[in-house]
C-alpha positions as CSV (number, residue, x, y, z in Angstrom):
1,M,85.2,74.3,67.2
2,T,88.9,73.7,67.9
3,Q,90.0,76.2,65.3
4,A,87.7,78.8,66.7
5,L,89.1,78.2,70.2
6,D,92.7,78.4,69.0
7,A,91.9,81.6,67.2
8,I,90.3,83.1,70.3
9,L,93.2,82.1,72.6
10,E,95.7,83.5,70.1
11,I,93.8,86.8,69.8
12,F,93.6,87.2,73.6
13,S,97.3,86.3,74.1
14,W,98.3,89.0,71.6
15,V,95.9,91.5,73.1
16,G,97.1,90.7,76.7
17,F,100.8,91.0,75.9
18,G,100.3,94.0,73.7
19,A,98.3,95.8,76.5
20,A,101.1,94.9,79.0
21,V,103.7,96.5,76.8
22,V,101.7,99.6,76.0
23,F,100.6,100.2,79.6
24,G,104.0,99.3,80.9
25,I,105.7,101.9,78.7
26,A,103.1,104.5,79.7
27,A,103.7,103.8,83.3
28,L,107.4,104.1,82.8
29,V,107.0,107.5,81.1
30,V,104.7,108.7,83.9
31,W,107.1,107.5,86.6
32,A,110.1,109.1,84.9
33,S,108.5,112.4,84.1
34,D,107.0,112.8,87.6
35,G,110.2,114.2,89.1
36,S,111.5,114.1,92.7
37,W,109.0,114.5,95.6
38,L,110.2,114.7,99.2
39,P,108.2,114.1,102.4
40,A,107.3,116.8,104.8
41,D,105.0,117.5,107.7
42,A,102.6,120.3,106.9
43,Y,100.5,122.4,109.2
44,L,97.2,124.3,108.6
45,D,97.6,128.1,108.8
46,E,95.4,130.3,111.1
47,D,93.1,131.1,108.2
48,G,92.1,127.5,107.9
49,R,92.7,127.4,104.1
50,T,96.4,127.4,103.7
51,L,98.8,124.5,104.3
52,R,102.4,125.4,105.2
53,W,105.6,123.4,105.3
54,L,109.4,123.7,105.4
55,D,111.3,122.4,102.4
56,D,114.8,120.9,102.4
57,A,116.4,124.4,102.0
58,G,114.5,125.6,105.2
59,E,112.1,127.9,103.2
60,V,108.5,128.1,104.1
61,N,106.1,127.0,101.3
62,A,102.3,127.3,101.2
63,A,99.4,125.9,99.2
64,E,95.7,126.7,99.2
65,L,93.5,123.7,100.2
66,S,90.3,122.8,98.5
67,A,87.4,121.3,100.4
68,H,88.4,117.9,99.2
69,D,91.9,118.4,100.4
70,R,90.8,119.1,103.9
71,D,89.8,115.5,104.3
72,H,93.5,114.5,104.3
73,L,94.2,116.6,107.4
74,G,94.8,114.8,110.7
75,A,94.3,115.9,114.3
76,G,95.4,119.5,114.9
77,G,95.4,120.4,111.2
78,T,98.5,118.4,110.3
79,A,99.2,116.2,107.3
80,R,102.0,114.2,105.8
81,I,102.6,115.6,102.3
82,W,105.0,115.3,99.4
83,Y,106.5,118.4,98.0
84,R,108.2,118.9,94.6
85,H,112.0,119.2,95.0
86,G,113.3,122.4,93.5
87,W,109.9,124.0,93.1
88,R,108.0,126.3,95.4
89,D,104.5,125.8,96.7
90,R,103.9,122.4,95.0
91,M,102.6,119.6,97.1
92,R,100.4,116.5,97.0
93,F,99.2,113.9,99.5
94,T,100.6,110.9,97.7
95,R,104.2,110.0,96.9
96,R,103.4,108.9,93.3
97,P,100.6,110.1,91.0
98,P,97.4,108.0,91.3
99,V,97.4,107.4,87.5
100,L,100.7,105.4,87.9
101,R,99.0,102.8,90.0
102,L,96.3,102.5,87.4
103,L,98.8,102.1,84.6
104,V,100.8,99.5,86.5
105,G,97.6,97.5,87.3
106,L,96.6,97.5,83.6
107,A,100.0,96.4,82.6
108,V,100.0,93.5,85.1
109,G,96.5,92.6,84.1
110,G,97.4,92.5,80.4
111,G,100.4,90.4,81.2
112,A,98.3,88.0,83.3
113,L,95.8,87.7,80.5
114,G,98.6,86.9,78.0
115,V,100.1,84.2,80.3
116,V,96.7,82.6,81.1
117,T,95.8,82.4,77.5
118,V,99.1,80.9,76.4
119,L,98.9,78.3,79.2
120,A,95.3,77.5,78.1
121,S,96.5,77.2,74.5
122,V,99.3,74.8,75.6
123,I,96.8,72.7,77.6
124,V,94.3,72.6,74.7
125,F,97.2,71.5,72.4
126,F,98.1,68.6,74.6
127,L,94.5,67.6,75.3
128,R,93.9,67.4,71.6
129,S,97.0,65.2,70.9
């Protein structure tokens, strides 16, 4: 029984730390390749489908909204957006891509699994002695 428990704890520690490294590297790649996004206040156009904002160069940008995107609009058809620095007509409603939060969560979860199983392995070792 003790050899099986040791093997299970060893496997879970390797899987946990391995997942933490893999998902951490993936999160780092997503974060680095995302580019620079700057905040802006956007306003809904008269047609009710186009969102317009001023970028850092003072130029007017526009983006077509889907039905799902209209849920992000506040009172008076305004929204806080993030636009891509150096690009025209690219915007989103979050500062970072949503997949980044998922990857960071998976990396932290894998690291926590590794730490817990190593601690459990140490506790089992001392209880056995």
